[in-house]
N, C-alpha and C positions, 0 to 999 in steps of 0.2 A: 494405467497411469498411476504413479505413486501418489498415495493419498496425503503425504506430508505437504504437498503443495496446495494447501488450503488457501492458496494465492494470498488471499486477503480474505479472511473469513469475513466477507463483506456482508455482515448482518445488519440489517436496518432495525434499530430499536425504537420502540414506541415511547410514549411519555412515561411508562412505568420504570424506565431505566434510572439508576441512581445518579448518574451524571446529567447535568443540565446545561444547555447552551447558555451563553452569556446573556442573550436577549432574543426577542422575536426576529431580529434581523441577522441572526448568526446560525452557523452550522457547527455543532460540536463534533470533531473528529477525534476518536480515541481508539486505543488498542495496544498491541504489544508486538515486539519483534522477536523472532526466534531464529537460531542458526541450525541448519541441517548440516551435520558433520559427515564428510565424505566417507564412504565404505563402512558405514555403521547405520544402525537404525536410531542413533541418538539425535535428539533435538534438544537444544539448550536455550535458555533465555539469552538474548543478544543485547547486553547492556550498552549504553552510550553509543547507540547507532545514530548517525546523522539523519535528520529529516529536514529537507530543504523544500521550501514552498515558493514557487514562482507564480505571480499573478499576471494574467494576460500578457501584455508586451513588456512588463517590467522584468529586469533581470532576476531580482530576488525580492520576495515579499518578506520572508523571514526564514531563519534557520535555527535549529536547536538539536540537542541530543536527547535520546530517550533516557530514562532514569536507570538506576542500577539493576532493575529487574527487567529492563527492556520495555517498560510501559511509557505511554505518552498520552497527552490530550492537548488539544488546542481548538480555538474558535476561528472560523472564517466568516467574514461578512457575506451575506447573500448578494447576488447581482453581478458576480464576477466569475471568470474562468480561472481555475488554478491547476498547476501541475505540481504534484507531490513526488519528490525523489527520496527513496529510502536507501541507505547504505553507507556512502562515504568511501574512503580509501580502502577500508578493510574488507568490503563486500562487493559482490556484483550488484550494481545499482538497479533498482526496480522503480518503475514510474506508474503513477495513477493520476488520472485527470478527473477533477471535480468541476463540472460545468454547472455553476449555480446562477447563470445569467437569467434564467426564467424561473428561479426558485422564489416562490412568494414568501412574504413574512407570515409567520404563524405565531400564535400566542406563546407557545412553549419552544419555539425554534425547532430546528431539525437536528437529528443525531445520527451519526454513522459510525459503526464500530468496524475497524479495519486492522486485522492481525496480519503481519507480514512475515513470511518465511524467507530467509536469506541464506546465501552460501558464499564462500570465499572464491575469488578468481584463481584460476590456474593458467600459467603461461601456455601459449599456443592454442588456446580455445577461443573461438570467435563468439563474443557475447552481443554482437550487433542487433540480434533479434530483440534484445531488451531495450533498445532505443525506442521501441513502440510501447505505448501504455499497456499495462496488464489489464486495466479496466478503465472505462470511462463512465462516470456517474453523471446522470442527468435527472432533472426533476420529472417524475412520472405523475401526471394529473390523476390517473385512475387510482394509484396506490397512495397518492399524496405524500410521496417520499422520494428521496434521492436513490436511484436504483442503477446498478451497472448493466451494461449491454452484455447479457449472458453468452451470446454467441462469440463475442470478442474474448470474453473471459475464458471460455472453453478452448478457443484457438490458441490463446496465449499460454494456457496451462500445458497444452500439448507441446508447444515450442519450448517452454521452460523445461519440461521433463526431458526433452531431447538434449538440450544444452547441458542440463545437470548431469545426465548420463555420460556425456563426452567429458565433462569436467572430472567426474568421478573416475573414469577410465584413465585420464591423464594424471590424476593425483596418485592413482595406484601404481602407474609406471614410474613416477618419481621416487616412490618409496621402495 
């Protein structure tokens, strides 16, 4: 499997990280977006990518664009389930779920670093597999952090690699 799909470099950071959650009742989500360019080994910052956050049954909790370097950060209150969508019109959208319903308040809050690798859609390629979340984070009592289901992550990385290869082949035929 191609290693550029670091999915979401879902790295859980301890209190030593330089960024801090807004309060003990929040989760700081931060990271960057990059674009994998078809038929090359090039990966570039993906600036101004839409990040849309839906909370439980609400249509939209908030939406914003990453900065000019593709970096972002935001806080989410604990006690809710969120769906994060990365992409917008220019990219194949990817979804991550943060289930913070059982996440306790802690003095320094929680922090999750999530880097997202994106690619552009190509006509005639079916991207429906990406309607499923790439990862679902839940609070893990043993590690005392929000952690992804790694089996789901591995399965989705395999599926993404397949759809990316189809997209790359279709892009090559267009040129």
